N, C-alpha and C positions, 0 to 999 in steps of 0.2 A: 269765144264759146266755143266754136270749131276746134280751134288749136288746143283747147285746154283737155277736150274728148280726146281729140286724136293722142294727145299726151298721155292720157291715162291708160286708152287702148294698147300703148305701146309697151308701157311700163306693163301692163299685166300681160303682155304675151310676154315680155321678158323675165318677169318672174316667176311665169308657167312654165317658161324652158328652161330656166335654173333650176326650176325643182324639179321638174324631170331626170334633167339630165342627172341632175344633181343625187335623185331616186334611182338610176338606175348604176350608178357607182357605187352605192350603201353596197353591204354584205350580208347575203344569208345566213350567214354560218358565224355560229359563234360558238362557246364553250365556257364552264364553269369547273371548277376545282371542286370535288366532292368525295366521301370517302369509300374506301375501296369494297370496304362493307356493301354499300348499294351498289356496287357494279357487279358484286357477284350474286345481289340477289335477284339483278335481272336476269344475268348468265342463269340462273338454274328455276328464272320463271316458268311456269305451264301449268297447263290444266289441274295436274296434278297437286299444286300446293298454293291454286291461285284461282280466281273466277276468272282468268283470261288464261287464253292459250300462247305458247312459247311466242319468245319475238321471231325467231329461225321459222316458225310455220307460217306467221302472219306474213312474213318477209316475202314467202316459199306463194303464196296466194295473191301478193301483190306482185309479181315477176312475173306471175302465169296470166293476170289481169283475172283472178277470181273471188280476189277480196270484195269486193261488192256483190256479188254475184251468190258469194257464203251467206253473207249479212242476211239475204232473201230466203234465199235455200239449200242450207247448209248439206242434206241429203242427194241431193242430185250433185252436189260437189264432190263428195264422199266417191260418188258413183263414176263420176267422172275421172277425177283420179284413180282409182283403180283399174279403171279401162284402161287409162293412157299408161299405166304401169304393166297392166297385162300383154301390153303392144310393145314397148320401150323397155322395161326391166330397170328401167332410172331408179338409181338408188337413191337419189336426195328426194325423192319423194315419200321414198319409207315410214320417216318419222311422221311428219307431216299428216300423210293415211292415219297413220294408229293415232296420233294425238284427238284430230278432228272426227274419226271412229267413237273415242274414247267419250267426248264431248257428246256426240250423240248417244252413246248409249247412258250417260251421266240423264241427258233431259229427258229419254223417253222412260226411265225407269216406272216413273206412277201413274205412265198413259198406257205403255203396253210392255209388257214383261218380257216376251220372248222375243219381240224387237230389239229390246235394250240388250238382251243377251247375244243376242246373232250381233250386234254393233261389238260389243266386250267380245264376244269372239273372234270378229275382224281386227280388233287392235293387239287381240292377241298373238293372232296367229302372223302378222305384219312384223310383230315385235320379236317372236321365235325366229322366226325367218331372218331378219338386220341378225339377231344375236348367235345363230347357228352358225350365220357368215366371220360376225366379228369375232366373237371369244372363241366358238367352238374350233374356227379356224386359225385360233392362235396369232390374232394380228396382232402386230406392234402398234398400229394406231389406237392414240391413248384420246378418246371424245368423250364429251358429256354425251352424247348422243344416246351412249351404251348404257349410262346410269340412265336416262331418261327412259330408253326401252325396255329395261329392266323394271322400271316401277310403272309404267303402265301395262307391261306383262302383269306383272304380280297386282295390282289393284284390279285390273281387268277381269282378270280369272276370280279372283276375292267375289268380286258384285258381279259376278257368274254365276256362281256357286251361293248366293245367296238369293239370286233370282231363282236359280232351279230350284232349290226348297218353297220359295213361296207358292212357286208353279205349282206345284203337288204331283209333280213328274216324279215316279218311283224312281231310287236310284238305280233299280234294275235294268231299267227301259231307258233305252238311245234314249238323248237330248239332241231333235234335230231342230235345227235353226235355219232360217232360209232370206236372205236378202235380195235374193232373183240374180244379181251378178254373183255373191257368193253363195256357197250353203255349207252348213255343217251340219256336220254326225258324230256327237260326241259320248262317248260310254267310257262308265265307269271301269276302271281293272285295278284286281287286287291280286297280281300275281307276282307277290312279295314279300315275305317277313316282315319288313319294314312299313309294310301298307296297313290300314286300317278298313274295317267294312262302314262304309256311311252308313249303314242302316244300326249300326252298334249306338248310333246318336240318335238323343231325341231333337235335336238343331244344333245347327252353325251359326257362328259368330265371329264377325272379324276383328280382329285384334288392332286393325287400323283406327276401326270409330270409339277404340276408350282410350280416355287420358285417366291414367290412375294414380292414385298416391297411398300413402302407409307404409310401402318398404325403402330401406335406406337406400337399396341397390335395385337398379333393373336390369336384365337381364333377355339380350333377343342376338337371334341371328340376322347377318344381313347377305341376302343372297334371292336366290332365284326362286318364284312360287310366291303363293297367298299365304300370309299368316294368316290362319283361321283358330279357333279352337270349338271343340266340340262339346257337348253337353249329354251328361249320360245321366238319365233319372233311373235308380236303383229298380230292379225288376225282384220281385217273390218268388228269384229261382235261386238255387244254389251257387249257380255260380258268381251271381250277385253279393253274395253273402259279407262280406267281408267289404264293400263297397258303401261307403256313408249314403246319405240318401239322394245327393248326387253330386258329379265333379263333373270339373271343367280337363278337359284333357290337350295341351298344345298341338297343333297338327298345322299341316301346312299341303294346301292343293297344286298340283302341278297337271298342268294342262300340256301334254306333248303332242303335238302335229305330225302326222303323217304325209308323205310326199305329196303335192301338190299331184290331181290328176289332169290328166292331158284336155278331157272333154271339162270343156268350163258348166257343163250342167251337171255333172256329175259331182255329191258332196264331198267335201273332203272330211276324211276321217280323223278324230282326236280323242286321246285319252287320257280322261283323269284318273288322274291318282291320290289320295291321301296318305300321305304319310305322317307317320308317327314320329313327331320332333322328338318326343323323350325316348327314342329307341335310334336314332340315328340323325345326326347334324349332318347328311349330303346326299345326294340322289345320283343316279343315273341317269342321264341328259341326251339322247342322242349319242350314245355311246362313251361320253364324257362325263367326268364328277363334278359334281355341282354343289355348293354348299347353300344349303334349302333358306327359305327366308322363315324367321319364326319368329316366339316371343313365350316366354315364359313366365315372367313375372303378371303382363294381363290378365291370363286367363285366373292366377291363382288369388289376384288382388280382388277380381269381380265374386269370385267364390267364396271370399273371405267379407266380402262388403254383406251379403246377407246369410254368412251363415257362419259367423265366428265360434269356435271352439271354448272360446276361451269365456263363453258366457255359462260355460258348465263347472268350471273352478272351484266356485262358491259352492253351487249345490250340489257340487258332488264331494266336496268336506262335510257342509253343513247336514245333510239329507243322502247320502248314499243310497238309502234305501229305493227312491225316485228314480234315479238312475245307473241302476247293478245291470238292468236287463238292457241296458245298450253298452256295456259294455264289451271292448270287441279288440281285435287285430285290425285296421284298417288300411285300403289302401287308395291310391288317389290315381292310378291307373292297373289294367290288366294287370295279372300275373305274368311274368315273363320269364320262362325258363333259361331264355339267355344272361339274366342279372341276378347279380349278388343282392340279396334281400341283406336291407339294413334298417332294425326297429328300431324307433327314439320311443323314448320310455318316459313321462314326464312325472313331476312328482308330488309334492303335499300340496293340498290347495293349488291346482294348478289342473294343465291339459293340456291336447295337443299342442294347442295355441302356443305353448313356449316357445315351440322347434320351430315357427313357421318363418324367422328369419333367417336361421340359421338353411333349415332347409331352401329357402330360394337360393341363396348362396350356394351349396352345395350343388344343387342342380342348374346352377349357372357355369358351372363346368362341364366342357362336353363329356371329357372321359367318363367324369362321377355319374353323368346326367344317361350317357349309353351304354354303362356297364352295371349301373345300381338301380334299384326299387326298394325305394324308403315307403315303412312301413311304420303307423303309428298306434300305438296300444292303447287306447283310453280306458280308465276304472275310475270309478268315485273314489276319490283319496282319502274318503273318510273311513273306510273298511280297512280292517285290521291287516296287516304285513302276510298273516296266513292266509285272509283270503282272498286277497288281491292277487298274491305268488300264487295261489290253486287256479285261479281263474283266467293267468296269464297263460302259466303250464296245460290248461286245457285248451285253450282258444290257438296257442303252437302247435299245440298235438296235432290237433282238427286238420290245421294248414299243412300240416307236414304229410298227415293222411293222404289229404286232397291231392297235392300237385306232386310230393315225390315220395312217396309209400314206400320203394323200395331202396330208397336212400343213394340213387344212380348221377342226380345232377351234381354237377360240380360248382355249381354255382350255388344252389339251395346250401351244399355242404359247407358253402363260405361265408356264411352268414353272421355277419357283425352287428352288435347289438350297443347303443349309446343309451346312459341313462342317466337322469339329473336328480337329487337329491334324494327320496326314498325310491323314486323309479332306478336310479341306481343298483339299491338293493335287491330290488324285484330282478334286476338283469344278472346281478351277482348270483342267486337263488338258481337259476336257468342253466348255471355251469358248475353246480356244485351236487355231492349225495350226502344227504341229511342220513343216511342208516336210520340209527333208531334214535338218535343223540337230544333231535328238537322233541322227540315224545318223551325220551326218559329223564329230560329236563321238569317237565312236567308232571307225569305219571307214575305212580310207581310198580302199578302191574302192567303186564304184558298187552299189547293192544288185543292181541286175540281172546285175552281173557274171556271167562262168562259172565263178567261185572257189567259188559258191555253189549247192548243189543245189536242185529247185526245191522243196523240203520248207522248206530255209533260211531261203531267199527268201521264202516266204508266212509264216514266221514271224517274223521281223526285220519286214516289213511292219506285222504287225499290232502287234508289240512297240514300233516304233518311227518309226511315221507315224502321224501322226492329224490329226484337222481338229476345229472346230466344230460343235456341234450347235446349229443357230439356233433352235429350239424354247426353247432354255436363255435367260431374260430377266432374272434376278437370283441371285448368289452371296453368300453370307452367309459368310465365314472366321472361325473360332474358333478361337484359339490356334494358329493355322497356320503352321507355319517356313518359309515359302517361300525364305530364302536357307538354309535346312538351321539346324543346333543342334550344337553344339560338343560335347555331352555324349553323342552318335554315335560320338564317336570315343575316348571314353574308356575306359581301360582295360577296364572293366565291360560295357559295352555290346559291346566287340570279342569278350570270353568268350562273351557273349549271344549273339551272334551266328553263331558258331559251335556253338551246340547247338541252333540252327534248321535242322528237317528242312523240306529242299524236298520238291516234288512231282517223283516219278523223271523223269515227262515233260518235267518243265520241266527239268531240270537235264541230263539226256541231251541233250536239242536244243539247250539255251544252250550248255553245255561242248563240243560239240561246233563252235559257231564261237568263242567266246571263250578256251578253254583250246586246240583240237586247231590254229586258226588264228590264230597267234598273228600272224604275217607282216601279216594284212589288219589289223588295229589299229594305230589313234595311238597315240601317247606318252601313256601312263595313268598317273595313282599305282598304286605297286607295290603296293598292300593290292587294286587291282581288277584283277591281271593273273593270281592265282593263284587267287581265290578269286572265286564268284558273286555279286553282291551282295546280301542279304538286304535288306529294307525297313528295318531297324536301321541296317545301314552306308549306306543311301541318302538316309538324313535327316543326313549331314555335309556342312558345307558345301560339300566337296569332291568330292559327290556330283554324277556326271553330268545324272542325272536332274533332281537340284535347281539345278546353275547353268542348266540348259538352261530348264530352266520360267521361271524367277525371269527369264530374257531376254526371252521369248515374249511378247509384249503379249496382254493379255485382247481377246475379239471386242468391238467399237465396240457392239455393240447390247445388252450385257450390263452391266446397273448391280452394285455391288458394293460391299461392307461389311467392317469388320474390328471384332471384337470381341479384344480383345488383355486379357490374365491380367498382373498387376503383383504382385509379392512384394514389400513393403518399403515404403519412404517415400517414394520416386522415383519417378517417373511421365515417362513418352519415352524417347529415347537415353539409354542405361546401365542402365536395366532390363530387370526380366525378369518371366517366370509360375515360375521356377526351373527350368525345363528349353529352354523358347524366349526368346531374347533379342528385345527390342522392335524392334530394328533387320530381325529376322526377320520377326518378325508386320506389320511396318507395308507398308502399301501405298499410293505416291505418288497415284496414283489413285482410291483410293477413295473413294465418297462420304460414308462417316462411320467414324468411326473413335471406339470406346467402350470405355474403361477399366476395366475391372473387379479390385476388391481381392480376386484370390483369386490359387488357383496354378494350373499347365495343367489341373488336370480341372476347370475352371469351368462346365463345361456345364449342370450341376445347380445353378448359382448362382442365385439369385432376380433379382439385376440380369442377368446374361446372358440369362435367361428374360423378362423384361421387354423387354430391347433385340430381342430377336426378335421379342417378338408386334409389336413396333414397326413390324419392319421388315416382317412379313406384311401388315399391318393399312397400311401404306404403300403396298406391292405391291398391293394392293388398289383402293385408293383413284385411284394413279397409271392402272389397266386401267380401270377408270369412267370417270375423267377422260378417257381416249385414246380410250373408246368414243363418251363424249357430245360429244366434239369430232367425232369420224367420222358420225356422226347430224346434227349440224350442217349439217357440209360437204355432206351428202347434202341435207340438206334445204335448204340454203341455194343449191344447185344448178336446185331444182324450183319453188322459189319466191320472191317480192321481196320477203318481209317479215325482220324481224331479231329476235332478241330482246331482250326491255328490258333483260334484264339484260347481255348485251352492251353495250348504250348506256351503261347506268350505269358498267361497268366501264371502258370508255373514257373517258367522259367524265369519271369521278371521280380523272382523273390529272391533270384541268386544278380548280388549284384556285380559279380563280374562279368558275366553278359550281359546284363543293363551297359555299364561303360562301355564292353565291348561295343554292342550293336549302338550306340550314341556315335561311337568315334566313328563307326562305318560309315553311318548314315549322315553326320553332320560334319566330318571332314574329307572324308573320299571324294572328290569330284567324279569317282565312276558305277557311285553307289547304286545311283540311279537306273540305269541302263537304259531300257526303252522310256523310262518313267522321267516326266516330266517335271515344271518345279511343283504347279498345284500338288500334284501326286506324294513328291517329296513332302512338301508342307502338310499335306493331309495325315502323312506316316507319322512325319516328326510329332503332331500334333497328336496323334491316337497313343505313341510312347509317352510321351512328357506327362498325357493327363491317365495314362494308362488304362485308355476307353477299350480294352482287347476285343469287347464283341464289336468294336468296327470293323476289324481284320476280317470275319465275317460275310463281310458285305462291301470292302473295298474295291476299287478308291471309290465306285458308283458313281463313273462318268459319263456321259454320253460320248455316243460316237464321232460326235464333232468335238467335245472337251478331250475327247481321247486324242484326234486326231493332233489336235493343239498340242498337248503334251509331248505327242511324240519329235513332232516338228521342231519343239523346241531341244529336245534332247538329241536329236538328229542333229544340229548345229552345235551343238556341245562335244556330240563327237564327233564332228569333223575338226573340231578344232583341236581335240585333243590328237587324232593321227595329222594335223598340221606340224603341232608340236612335237608329236613323236612318230615321224615318219618312217613307216615298214618297208622293207626290200618289194618291190613290185614283183607280182607272180605272172606268169606266163599263163593268159586266158584259156582256160578247154577250148575257145570258138577259135582257136587261130587259126587262119588260113590255111588250109594244105594245100600243099604243092606238087603233090600225085597224091592219086588213089593209096589208101589204106584197106586192105583186106585182111580179115581173121576170122578162123573157122570158128564154129559157134562153141565148140568146147564142152559140151554140156553132156554129160554131169562133170561138175567141173573137181576140181583135186580138191580131198577135204582136210582141212585144219587138225590132225589128230588129237591136239590138246584141249582138253574140258576146261574151259576158263570157269570160276565159281560164279554161284549166281549174285554176288554184290561185289563184285570184280569190280564195276563201274565207279561204284558208289564211293563218295569222298566223306570222311570224319570231319564234320565241324567243330568237335566238343559238344561237349553241354549237353551230353546225349542226340544231338542231332547228326544228320546224315542227309548227303544231298546226291544228285543223280538219279538213275535208271536202273531198276534192277534187270538182269539178263534173264529171257526166256529159255530156259534149257532144253526147251521142248523142238527149239528151232536149230539148233549147235548144230545141229547135221544136215541143213539145208541153204546156211549161211553163206555158202560157199558159192551153191548155184544162184542163191538171189543176188550176191552180189555180182557175180559175172553178167548177169542177167541186164540188172540196173546199171552198168557199166553201160550195156551196146545198146540199151533203147535210148539211154539220155545223148550217147555221139552220133546215132543213127538222128534223132531232132536234130541234130544241129546242122546238116549238111544242106548245103544251099537251093534252090529250089531250083538253078540253070542246070540241066541235066549235064551238060561241057564241061564243069568245075571240076576239079580233085573233091574228091567224097570217100566216106569212111563208108566201109562194108563186109557187110558177113555174111560169111560162106554154109549155105544148109543144103548136104550134098552136091550138086550141080550146081546149086542157083547161087548168086550173088545177091544180096538184097541188101536196098538201100534206105528205108523206112522203119519206124519202129512198127505202124500199122503193118505191113507186108511182112513181117518176121513175126510178129502173132498169129496172120493168119495162113502161114505155112507150117506154124507147127500143128495150129489146128488141125490142117491138111493131113499132118503127120501123125494122127492120132490123138494129140494132148489134147484134154478139157480146159479151156479157157474161159475166165469170170472174171466179170470187173464188177466191183461191189462200191457204191454210194456209201459210204460210213458215216457216224455225225458221234461225236463227242462231246464231254465238257473239256477246255481246256488246261492243262494243269502248267499252269507258270511257276511252280515251287520244284517240283521234285524232291517232297522233301519225307524225311520219316523223321519219328523222334520215339526212342526208346524203340524202337522196332516196327513203329507203329504205323502207318499211310498219313499222310498229314495233308488235311484239305487246303490247297493252296489255288483257289479260284483267282481271279481275274472280272470282279461282278462289272457289269456296265446295266445305265438307267437308260433301257430302252424309249421312255416317254411314253409309253401305253399305259393309263390309269387302267389301275386295279377297282372294277366297279365296289362298291360298299367302301371304299376307304380313301384315303385323301393321297395316296400313296402311286406313285408311278413302279410297273413292273422292271424290278430290278434282277436280271440273269447273271449265269458265270457266262465266261466270252464261249462261244462254242468253235468244235476244230471239228474241218470236215477233212475228209482225204478220200480217195478213189484205190481200192484195196484192188491189184490185180494178182489173180489165181493162175497157174499154170503147171498142172500137174501132166507129167510126163510117164513113160514105162520104168526112166532108172531117173528122173530129178524131179523134183518140187520146188517151186517156187513161190513166194510169198513178196510182196512190194506194196510200198504207198506212193501217191503222188500227190503232191501239196506246194502251194509255196511257204515255206519256213520262215521262222523269223530269222535264221541265218543268212536270208535275202535270196537264195537260190530255188529257183521251180522245178522239177527233178523227180523221178522215182528214186525212192529209197528204199532200203533192206527193212524188213520188221524183226529183229534180233532182240525187243526188249518188252516187258511187261507193262501195262497201263495199270495206273493204282484203279482199284475199286470203285471210287467215288466218281470218275471219269464216264463211268456207263459206257454204254454202244449201242447205236441200232442200225442198222442195214434200213435204207431208206428204199433203194432200190437193188436188185442184181441184172446186170448186161452179159449178155451170153450172146456166143454166135455171131453174128455180122453186127449185130452191137457195142458188142466188147471190141470187134479190129475196130470200128467208129471213134468210139473212145478214145482206143488206144490213138489211132491218128490225131485228135483232138489233142491229145494231151504234149503231141510231138510237137505240134504245131503253136499251142500256146507256149512250150520251153524256148522254141525259136523265137515268135514275136518278143517275149520278156527279155529275152538277152540282147535282141536288139533297141528295144526301147532304152534297157539301163545302159548300153556301150553310148546312144544317144545323150544319153543323160548321167553324167556320170557322176556328178556331184550329189545324185538321192542317196541319202542317208540308209544307212542298216541295208544297202543292197536293193533301194528300190519298196522295201516291204512297209506296208502302210502304203503310204503314194500311189501304189498298181497295186493294193490291194493286200487282202492276207489271205492265207489260207482259206477262207469261203470264196472269196471271189473266182480264181480259178477253177473250182467247183463248180459254183452257180454258172459260169461260163458253158460250163459240159452240161449242164443240169437243160439250161436256158437252148439246149442246140438238140438237145434228144426230146425236150418235151414240151418246150415252147414256154416255160416259165421257171421261177427259179421259188425255192422254200428254204433260202438260205439268210442267215442273218448273224451280224452285220457285214455289209459289204460297202467298204469303204473307199474304195478306187477313185481315183482323179480321172476323171474324162478325160481332162485335157492332156495325158499322155497318151492318148488310143485314138488318135485322130487319121491315122492314117487307113488305107483300102484293104488292110485284110481282113480273111477272115475273124481272127479272134478279135482285133480291134475293133468289128462293126457288131459285135456281140456284145463287149465291153458297154458299150456306147449304150446297148437298149436294157442294160442290168439296172437296176433302180440303185442311185448311189447315194450310201447313209452318212458321209463325209461330210458333207455341206450343210447336215440338221436342217435342210429345208422343211421336211414333213414327217411325221410319226410313222413307222414303218408297219406296212401293214399285217397284220399279228399273224397271219398264217404265217408269214417268215419266220417268224422269232419261234411258232409252235413249230414250226418245220424244225429247226435246229435243234430243237432237244432231245439227247439221246436216248429217249426213251419211250414206247407208247404208253406203259400205264405210268401216270403218272403220280399214283400211290405209292412207288417204291423212288423217288426218290428222295435221297437221301438228308435233305434239307427241309426242316418241317415250313419253315414259312413263303419258302419259296414252291412248294409243292402248294399249299393253299390259296397261293395269288395266280400261279399256273390258271389251275382249277376254276378260279373265278373269271379271268379272262379267257382259258378258252370256255367256258359255259355262256358268257355272254356274247363273244364271238360265234359259235352254234347257233346263237338267240337271235341272232342280227344286231344285237344292240350294240355291238364297238364298230367304230367307224372303218373303213379299208383303206 
């Protein structure tokens, strides 16, 4: 028994040991194959899209031993994380703080509204700061956290706005939010034309809170800001006359935080702006343009759910008397003078609802949405055509008198009208002059006859006489029965027409004339002598209204198009949309005719919508072209230059020129000059596709991109030089073996031969000339200037060591061995000396076409965002130089100093004329001791650059671009004299300036744009513009963009 027990215990112990050992070897790790969809769902999991916070935030809490505490006291954990961030600035904590703050805001929404709003503000502030560094700073790190931060920011602002309006705090009063460790003061700003005053709306709704059905397509913008929409309830005031009883406007709320105060007890201020998403798709945030977050279909869908205009279709036909008072031109957004009106006109047995699918698709196009405002004309379609036309004209005339009484607004004066079915006839009548043709078709006595009472005369003039509206420039007819439809005289149509109840005032007024004064009528079809024609009868081919309007011409300035429905296999004559035959819809003068395989109700057909989209965009394009032509015409009256695009457009018609050009660019290895492969490809693309307008912004590279092109072009130049070596030239700075002393010899001997002004021009054929024109006013001083330039350049190369042989100039009894000493001694002898810091646009073409200057700028992308656009600022490359003026008793000298494309840094004579578009501005003038100091610096620059080029003999183009361009050397002087520089671009590579010389130290302190590490300070770009008055810049687009950048920079809205 004892042995058995011992064996049992031993067996149990062994079994337990094996079990324990075995479990110690078992793996805690496992895997299973899953669909990658699930993986990405987990990646994107956050409090925004689920009940859980993101896995990264959970892990962050766990790693910091806060996961359990967060479950017990989440507010305390958020406060601890914020305090830790304030002390350490730990970037990993930003998203967790934001997400956990968002969770607290959500949790407290129905318990403590202000505290909830404070947490949302805290979330938005951390997201804003995170995005400022990540997106505004143009980081290359692509992270899902950026998307999460944007989503949290958008939702926090949206919920915060909803809480603000729930709190009953007026929008005009600052909202103060306090969490103890963080305080916020939020103020509503309405400081630009893209914003709306929130008090215009009765309340706001969040687009994120709605899922809608109804429209085929749904349109939204994905960006920054809260996608909301505002409800405006019609007020009994004149401003609201053209609004429906209520409408919803897509909006974007943006909360922009100002810098955090140093004192934690001070509230951080933030500005809340409500952007009208129907007016702009972008905003200026932190000095950068950003696309807003907005939804355009949700507000429209919500509105239509309870306000479907389709409910009036039958009533408008069957009982127009009940709806005639509601006839109006309706707007779904406030009138905007910066937008072109497009009026949509429904047809018979219809309402504005017939256009809503099209309207939704049209506002889905950013350019259309931001440049057009869509108006809807509603009228009871059972009214006779003459009556509906009279109402339409009256409403449109009232709008014109209200918004553009003097016809000065170019957008109003480019109105477009789209009419369907009978609405097409009404639209056409807006662009026709009836004269007395409509009236004479009915009556045989003059309208001013004594047979009519004054009221009858007035009524007849309103209904039967009309003139065109000159502000309508384009009309689109959709399934329009210009010549009527036989359906209108079918037995069932006649029966329907007899059931239509016309307004009593119309029946009384009209019947008094048509029924009681038959002796005044001409011979008419029987059906019109006993009854008043309704809209159904009026669409008969025998209708007076149809016959007269089909004969009247459309006003000559109106462009019109047809969209025609086709049922069945046939097209063209003999076909029909089921209601209107092709022959009735066709117009010979239409600029386009588009056939849609659909019935008469083809307005919502996607192909119809596509064609209307095309026509609206065509309308905008042609308006832009007209404006550009007008601007160019205006510019042509005030200047003597012509755009390169115009020159190329004209010359492209000459095949001989195009063949020569393509041969030059395509086969000649020297064609590019300083241009690299990218620029050559752009050039070829422009020429091949004949996109000559691109020449007026060519090539549009960044400074970094231009550097790459120059480097590649340099390698090709070196290769060409190696293949075709030139004889070595004796360098000008060869070491002297003995002193050289020359007399000043001023004034210098004059060249008696007077050159012709165009002596330097080279005839290229085809009306083109290349080169500079000689400035004849300077021919008498050229000899003096050439002599002085030589002396200053040679003196600049003297060695620093005084015991080495040097070049010297003798002035009286003095021997001068430096350029500044020469200038100083000339001043002492009575000469006037000034050095001017001059700025110009660089002329890279020196072209003339038919005797006119050609604008041949080299356009550079500054990467500075243009506020209110999606564009970066493109500017012509600037040219700067220092201009040295020395006036003595019997000589006059004018020299320029800069680093030229010829690879030389030197003083140069000024004997040619600048083209007018190059402009010119003197940034500052140095005189006296300052002028002497500038000349000294110029001498040092010459000496330093020659040494660096000697140490780097393989630099292409004499070091041009690698060592900088004209702006770099002049920026060094500006920096030395003022402590800053206002020049751009500065592409010099600092690796060549590592020595201890004065010039090299300055170059290392200058901004270097060649690396492309950062966007330049707008102050430098603006400082390089060669004119103070931006309105006088001859390039309209550049003028407008510079003004926007300058204004934004002055207001502190552009990052420095």
